NUPA-462713 format. One record per atom (N, C-alpha, C, O): z, x, y. Coordinates in pm, whole numbers, plus 50000, padded with zeros to 5 digits. Example, Ala and Ser with C-alpha at 12.3 -4.5 7.8 and 13.67 -1.06 7.14 Angstrom:
BEGIN
507805131949431;507805123049550;507805132049670;508465142449668;507085128549775;507145136749894;507875129050003;508045134150114;
REM end
This chain:
BEGIN
776069523237782;777939517937831;777569520037967;776609527437990;778259513938072;778769517438220;780429520438195;781099511338146;780919530238220;782139529038237;782469532238390;781889542038437;783169526338456;784009524838544;785189535538588;786219534338523;785189543338664;785909558038641;786469556938775;785979551938877;788109565138743;788599571238886;788709587138826;788969588838707;788469600338931;788309611838875;790139612038979;790499606739084;790749619838889;792289627638933;792449638738931;792679644638826;792359645539063;792289660139095;793779663739139;794679656939189;793649680839091;795159684739152;794979683939342;794369677539427;795969694939330;796319702139480;795269704139539;795009698339645;794209715339466;793329727139451;792239717439499;791399723139569;791899697439471;790899695939464;789909694739317;788779689939303;790809701239217;789949699739122;790329692939020;791499692538981;788959684438944;789179672938885;790129679038746;789899689638688;791049670938717;792059670238609;791689658838548;791409663238437;791549650238545;791549633938492;790989622038530;791069616838642;790349617338420;789329610138427;789899590438413;789799585238302;790319583838507;790799570538460;789929561938428;788859561838489;790199552338320;788439542238314;790009529938262;790949532538187;789649514538357;789689503438313;790259497638151;789379489938112;791139498338067;791969490938008;791079485537909;790949490737799;790229471637958;788919465237895;788059475637843;787739476637725;787569486437976;786829495537911;787239506037813;786279511237756;788209509737784;789259519737727;788919519337592;788509528537522;789179504837554;789829497437423;788479502537301;788829505737187;787179502737335;786299502837235;786649522437243;787139527037140;786459529237323;786329542837324;787599547937255;787619557237175;788809539637301;790029544037230;789709543037078;789869553437015;789289532737012;788779529936887;787949541936831;788139545936716;787129546836903;786409557736855;787089570136841;786859577736747;788159572836956;789069584336927;789949586436821;790249597036768;790339574936796;791259569736664;790689577036542;791399581536452;789089578136548;788759582436414;788589597536431;787949603036342;789209607636560;788779619636584;790359626136536;791409619736536;790189639736500;791389645236506;791499655536594;790949666436609;792369648836649;792889656236789;793999668636759;795019664736701;793929686136798;794599693536765;796309690336881;796479686936998;797199693736771;798299694936831;798009701637020;798429694837113;797619708937033;797899716537201;796849705937287;797419703937395;795559698437285;794959692837326;795999675437375;795959670637489;796849668837250;797679662237247;798159666537362;797689662437468;799379677137355;800129679737454;799569679337579;800289673737662;798609683137614;797679685037752;797759667937768;798609660937822;796849665437715;797299651737766;798349639137771;798209628637834;799519643137681;800959638837727;801179648837895;801579642137990;801029657137909;801299663538034;800549661238134;801039664138243;799019654838136;798229652938268;798869637038275;799249631738380;798889631838158;799509617138203;800539617738212;800769605938240;801729623738210;803069624338272;802899630338457;803629628038553;801869636938447;801749640138580;801229627438668;801949626438768;800599621038666;800579607338676;801029597838700;800809589238786;802079599238579;803109588038584;804119591638721;804599583038796;804339609138736;804939612738858;804589610338962;805449612439048;803429605939007;802839607339112;802349621639176;801909623139290;802539631639078;802009644839078;800889649039167;800839654639276;800039644439088;798509644639115;797649632239165;797899621139118;796469634139276;795909620939386;794919617139284;794249624839215;794919603239284;793829600639197;792689592239299;792999584539391;791489595339263;790349597139360;789239586739287;788939586439168;788739578539392;787839571039282;786559579639254;786019587039336;786159577239121;785389586439117;783809583439139;783029588639058;783269574739251;782049578339360;782069586439421;781129594139442;783749586939489;784159594139627;783599607039604;782829614039669;784459609139449;784639626139404;783149629439389;782659638239460;782399622639298;780839628839330;780429628239454;779909639039483;780409622339524;780049624139690;780429637339691;779669646439658;781949639339741;782519653639780;781739662139680;781479672039749;781219664439561;780339677739490;779279672139530;778609681839494;778379664139580;777089660539652;777039672239811;776079678639855;778229671539854;778449679139935;778549690439979;778299693940094;779129700339847;779819710639869;778599720839858;778779732939873;
REM end
């Protein structure tokens, strides 16, 4: 399965979140619903989602991010 994605980085350029299209996320979400995620991780996920919604992090295309890694 290929998942198209974008990587979100913090102000230091460190990856913090990966974004994928909704239609590609559906089967992943179905599998994740079966996994018990501890509350601290749920809180972290909510915090990261809020950072995206508030524009506090830069969305970076996945291929661009990988290219940056290769050239560093």
